[in-house]
C-alpha positions as CSV (number, residue, x, y, z in Angstrom):
1,M,-21.6,-38.0,4.4
2,I,-22.4,-36.8,0.9
3,R,-23.9,-33.6,2.1
4,R,-20.9,-32.8,4.2
5,S,-18.7,-33.3,1.2
6,K,-20.7,-30.8,-0.8
7,N,-20.5,-28.3,2.0
8,N,-16.7,-28.8,2.2
9,R,-16.4,-28.1,-1.5
10,R,-18.5,-25.0,-1.2
11,S,-16.5,-23.8,1.7
12,Q,-13.2,-24.5,-0.2
13,A,-14.6,-22.6,-3.3
14,M,-15.6,-19.7,-1.1
15,V,-12.1,-19.6,0.5
16,E,-10.5,-19.7,-2.9
17,Y,-12.8,-16.9,-4.2
18,V,-12.0,-14.7,-1.2
19,V,-8.3,-15.2,-1.6
20,M,-8.5,-14.4,-5.3
21,V,-10.5,-11.2,-4.6
22,A,-8.0,-10.2,-2.0
23,M,-5.1,-10.8,-4.4
24,V,-6.8,-8.8,-7.2
25,A,-7.6,-6.0,-4.8
26,G,-3.9,-5.9,-3.6
27,L,-2.7,-5.8,-7.2
28,A,-5.2,-3.0,-8.0
29,V,-3.9,-1.0,-5.0
30,K,-0.3,-1.5,-6.1
31,V,-1.0,-0.5,-9.7
32,S,-3.0,2.5,-8.5
33,T,-0.2,3.6,-6.2
34,T,2.4,3.3,-8.9
35,F,0.3,5.2,-11.4
36,Q,-0.4,7.9,-8.9
37,S,3.2,8.4,-8.1
38,S,4.2,8.5,-11.8
39,L,1.4,10.9,-12.5
40,E,2.4,13.1,-9.6
41,A,6.0,13.1,-10.8
42,A,4.9,14.1,-14.3
43,F,2.7,16.9,-12.9
44,N,5.5,18.2,-10.7
45,E,7.8,18.3,-13.7
46,C,5.2,20.1,-15.8
47,A,4.6,22.6,-13.0
48,N,8.3,23.2,-12.6
49,Q,8.7,23.9,-16.4
50,I,5.7,26.3,-16.4
51,T,7.2,28.1,-13.4
52,V,10.6,28.4,-15.2
53,N,8.9,29.6,-18.4
54,L,6.8,32.2,-16.6
55,T,9.8,33.4,-14.6
56,D,11.7,33.8,-17.9
57,V,8.9,35.8,-19.4
58,L,8.4,38.0,-16.4
59,T,12.1,38.8,-16.1
60,G,12.4,39.4,-19.9
61,K,14.6,36.4,-20.7
62,A,11.9,35.0,-22.9
63,G,8.8,36.2,-24.7
64,P,8.1,39.6,-26.4
65,A,10.5,41.5,-24.2
66,A,13.4,39.2,-25.1
67,R,12.6,39.4,-28.8
68,N,12.6,43.2,-28.6
69,Q,16.0,43.2,-26.9
70,Q,17.4,41.0,-29.7
71,G,16.1,43.3,-32.3
72,G,13.4,41.0,-33.6
């Protein structure tokens, strides 16, 4: 009877451990997904800004060509 009680406690502890690990893994996935999406949004914004700046330079709206047109 005592041995069965110890085994039950071990089983209960193992179940609690597995549930805890699953919860932590789920939280890690959620944090990772949120971080990834925010990082992706920041990257896209940066890429858009670089594209706008390069387009301005290539069309003469910014950079040395624009300064020359303004007389500077």
